[in-house]
C-alpha positions as CSV (number, residue, x, y, z in Angstrom):
1,M,0.0,0.0,0.0
2,A,2.8,2.5,0.9
3,D,4.2,2.2,-2.6
4,D,0.8,2.8,-4.2
5,I,0.4,6.4,-3.0
6,P,2.0,9.5,-4.5
7,D,5.0,11.0,-2.7
8,F,3.1,14.1,-1.5
9,M,0.7,11.8,0.4
10,R,3.5,10.0,2.4
11,G,3.1,10.7,6.2
12,F,-0.6,11.6,6.0
13,D,-3.3,9.6,7.7
14,L,-5.1,7.9,4.8
15,D,-7.4,6.0,7.1
16,D,-9.5,9.0,8.1
17,D,-13.1,8.0,7.5
18,W,-15.0,10.6,5.5
19,G,-18.1,8.4,5.3
20,M,-18.1,7.9,1.5
21,T,-17.9,4.8,-0.6
22,P,-17.2,4.7,-4.4
23,V,-20.0,2.8,-6.2
24,S,-20.6,1.9,-9.8
25,S,-24.2,3.1,-9.8
26,T,-26.7,4.9,-7.7
27,P,-27.9,2.8,-4.7
28,E,-30.9,0.7,-5.6
29,E,-32.0,0.2,-2.0
30,K,-35.7,1.1,-1.6
31,P,-36.5,1.3,2.1
32,S,-40.0,0.5,3.2
33,V,-42.0,3.6,4.2
34,D,-42.8,3.8,7.8
35,P,-45.7,6.3,8.4
36,K,-43.9,7.7,11.5
37,I,-40.9,8.5,9.3
38,V,-43.1,10.2,6.7
39,E,-44.6,12.3,9.5
40,D,-41.2,13.3,10.8
41,S,-39.8,13.9,7.3
42,K,-40.5,17.7,7.5
43,L,-38.3,17.9,10.6
44,E,-35.5,15.9,8.8
45,I,-35.7,18.0,5.7
46,S,-35.6,21.1,7.8
47,K,-32.5,19.8,9.6
48,V,-30.8,18.9,6.3
49,K,-31.6,22.4,4.9
50,S,-30.3,24.0,8.0
51,D,-27.0,21.9,7.7
52,V,-26.6,22.8,4.1
53,K,-27.3,26.5,4.8
54,D,-24.6,26.4,7.6
55,I,-22.1,24.8,5.2
56,K,-22.9,27.3,2.4
57,S,-22.5,30.2,4.9
58,M,-19.1,28.9,6.1
59,M,-18.0,28.4,2.5
60,N,-19.2,31.9,1.6
61,E,-17.1,33.3,4.5
62,I,-14.0,31.4,3.2
63,M,-14.6,32.6,-0.3
64,Q,-14.9,36.2,0.9
65,I,-11.6,35.9,2.7
66,V,-10.0,34.5,-0.4
67,A,-11.5,37.3,-2.6
68,D,-10.2,39.9,-0.2
69,K,-6.7,38.6,-0.4
70,E,-5.9,38.9,-4.1
71,T,-2.2,38.4,-3.6
72,V,0.0,37.2,-0.9
73,T,2.7,39.9,-0.4
74,K,4.6,38.4,2.5
75,E,6.6,35.2,2.4
76,V,5.6,32.8,5.1
77,T,8.6,32.4,7.4
78,D,7.0,32.0,10.8
79,E,7.3,28.3,11.9
80,T,3.9,28.4,13.6
81,I,2.3,29.5,10.3
82,K,4.1,26.8,8.4
83,A,3.0,24.2,11.0
84,R,-0.6,25.3,10.6
85,F,-0.4,25.0,6.8
86,K,1.0,21.4,7.3
87,D,-2.0,20.7,9.5
88,I,-4.4,22.0,6.9
89,E,-2.7,19.7,4.3
90,K,-3.3,16.8,6.7
91,I,-7.0,17.5,6.5
92,V,-7.4,18.5,2.8
93,L,-5.0,16.2,0.9
94,P,-6.2,12.9,2.3
95,F,-9.8,13.9,1.5
96,L,-8.9,14.9,-2.1
97,Y,-6.7,11.8,-2.6
98,N,-9.5,9.5,-1.3
99,L,-11.9,11.1,-3.7
100,S,-9.6,10.6,-6.6
101,K,-8.5,7.0,-6.0
102,S,-11.6,5.3,-7.5
103,D,-12.9,5.4,-11.0
104,E,-16.5,4.7,-9.9
105,P,-18.9,7.3,-11.4
106,Y,-20.8,7.7,-8.1
107,I,-19.9,8.3,-4.5
108,H,-22.3,7.1,-1.8
109,W,-21.8,9.6,1.0
110,P,-24.5,9.4,3.7
111,N,-24.4,11.8,6.7
112,R,-21.9,14.0,4.9
113,G,-23.3,17.3,6.4
114,P,-21.9,16.7,9.9
115,I,-18.7,15.2,8.6
116,I,-18.0,18.2,6.2
117,K,-19.0,20.7,8.9
118,G,-16.5,19.1,11.3
119,Q,-13.7,19.3,8.8
120,I,-14.6,23.0,8.0
121,E,-14.5,23.8,11.7
122,K,-11.0,22.1,11.9
123,I,-9.8,24.2,8.9
124,L,-11.2,27.4,10.3
125,K,-9.6,26.7,13.7
126,L,-6.3,26.4,11.9
127,T,-6.7,29.4,9.6
128,R,-8.3,31.8,12.1
129,G,-6.6,30.5,15.3
């Protein structure tokens, strides 16, 4: 396994579970409909919409910061800053690498909202201190 990964991924935790699985087609599972679930579906949909809204809001904040910083004018020399960038790489690169390592056309990713939100919070903690 260690020889199968690109050099830039060596030393990163590749076992971090992001909750997604590559699949060759959309899931064909058709769960039976429980009347209680149907009654509670409005609450679930509201929760999902709220999670998506929170994620969009966080992403808009990040994009605004990026837009405000058109160019970087100071070379990063502070060791603390360099360490924080390394920690960001440890979050982002394994995620992107895991997304790219399968040729399956679909990704089954249940419960992604809380997982993504947690990763966004980790990144914001590193970038904003």
